BAPA-308577 format. One record per residue (C-alpha): z, x, y. Coordinates in steps of 0.2 Angstrom, whole numbers, always signed. Each point is the difference from the previous one (the first is absolute). Layout:
% BAPA-308577
+-------+-------+-------+
:     Z :     X :     Y :
+-------+-------+-------+
:     Z :     X :     Y :
...
+-------+-------+-------+
***
This chain:
% BAPA-308577
+-------+-------+-------+
:     Z :     X :     Y :
+-------+-------+-------+
:  +400 :  +561 :  +591 :
:    -3 :    +1 :   +18 :
:   +16 :    +8 :    +5 :
:   +15 :    +9 :    -8 :
:   +15 :   -12 :    -2 :
:   +14 :    +2 :   +12 :
:   +14 :    +1 :   -14 :
:    -1 :    +5 :   -18 :
:   +13 :    +2 :   -13 :
:    +4 :   +12 :   -13 :
:    +7 :    -9 :   -15 :
:    +6 :    +4 :   -17 :
:   -12 :    -6 :   -14 :
:   -12 :    +4 :   -14 :
:   -17 :    +7 :    +3 :
:   -16 :    -5 :   -10 :
:    +5 :   +11 :   -15 :
:   +18 :    -8 :    +0 :
:    +9 :   +16 :    +7 :
:   +15 :    -4 :   +11 :
:    -2 :    +7 :   +17 :
:    -3 :    -6 :   +18 :
:   -14 :   -10 :    +6 :
:    -7 :    -4 :   +17 :
:    +0 :   -18 :    +5 :
:    -2 :   -11 :   +15 :
:   +14 :   -11 :    -6 :
:   +18 :    +6 :    -3 :
:    +2 :   -12 :   -15 :
:   -17 :    -4 :    -7 :
:    +8 :   -10 :   -15 :
:   +16 :    -7 :    -5 :
:    +3 :   +16 :   -10 :
:    +1 :   +11 :   +16 :
:   +16 :    +1 :   +11 :
:    -5 :    +1 :   +18 :
:   +16 :   +11 :    +3 :
:    -8 :   +14 :   -11 :
:   -16 :    +1 :   +11 :
:    -2 :   +14 :   +13 :
:    -9 :    -7 :   +15 :
:   -13 :   +11 :    +9 :
:    -6 :    -4 :   +18 :
:   -17 :    +6 :    +7 :
:    +4 :   +14 :   +12 :
:    -8 :    -9 :   +15 :
:   +10 :   -16 :    -3 :
:   +16 :   +10 :    -3 :
:    -2 :    +9 :   +17 :
:    -3 :   -17 :    +8 :
:   +17 :    -6 :    -7 :
:    +9 :   +16 :    +5 :
:    -7 :    -2 :   +18 :
:    +6 :   -18 :    +1 :
:   +17 :    +5 :    -6 :
:    +1 :   +14 :   +12 :
:    -5 :   -12 :   +15 :
:   +14 :   -13 :    -6 :
:   +13 :   +14 :    -1 :
:    -4 :    +6 :   +17 :
:    +1 :   -17 :    +7 :
:   +17 :    -3 :    -8 :
:    +6 :   +17 :    +7 :
:    -6 :    -5 :   +17 :
:    +8 :   -17 :    -1 :
:   +17 :    +8 :    -6 :
:    -1 :   +13 :   +15 :
:    -2 :   -14 :   +13 :
:   +14 :   -11 :    -7 :
:   +11 :   +15 :    -2 :
:    +1 :    +2 :   +19 :
:    +4 :   -18 :    +2 :
:   +13 :    +1 :   -13 :
:    +9 :   +14 :    +9 :
:    +3 :   -11 :   +15 :
:   +17 :    -9 :    -3 :
:    +8 :   -15 :    +9 :
:   +12 :   +12 :   +10 :
:   -15 :   +10 :    +6 :
:    -8 :   -16 :    +7 :
:   +16 :    -7 :    +8 :
:    +8 :   +16 :    +6 :
:   -10 :    +0 :   +17 :
:    +4 :   -18 :    +3 :
:   +19 :    +2 :    -4 :
:    +1 :   +16 :   +11 :
:    -8 :   -10 :   +14 :
:   +12 :   -14 :    -2 :
:   +15 :   +12 :    +1 :
:    -7 :    +8 :   +16 :
:    -1 :   -17 :    +8 :
:   +17 :    -6 :    -5 :
:    +9 :   +17 :    +5 :
:    +9 :    -2 :   +17 :
+-------+-------+-------+
***
């Protein structure tokens, strides 16, 4: 094996002596007898950090986008038309 796998699973099962316990495996359900929902997934630390970094970057981009649209959403139609209406009123006053 050249490199450690990215993901391994701890699954319930029998060891070589037939004793029930937990076994390390590269598949969450290596046979039909295993339920993948019972497997505990472990991700290699360097891969896990890369995932966290991507999620943090996406969250920051989302927050920045929300901030930029928040200022646009604060502008109401009356804010836009108020100066126009005020100018019209001044023009039409005797």
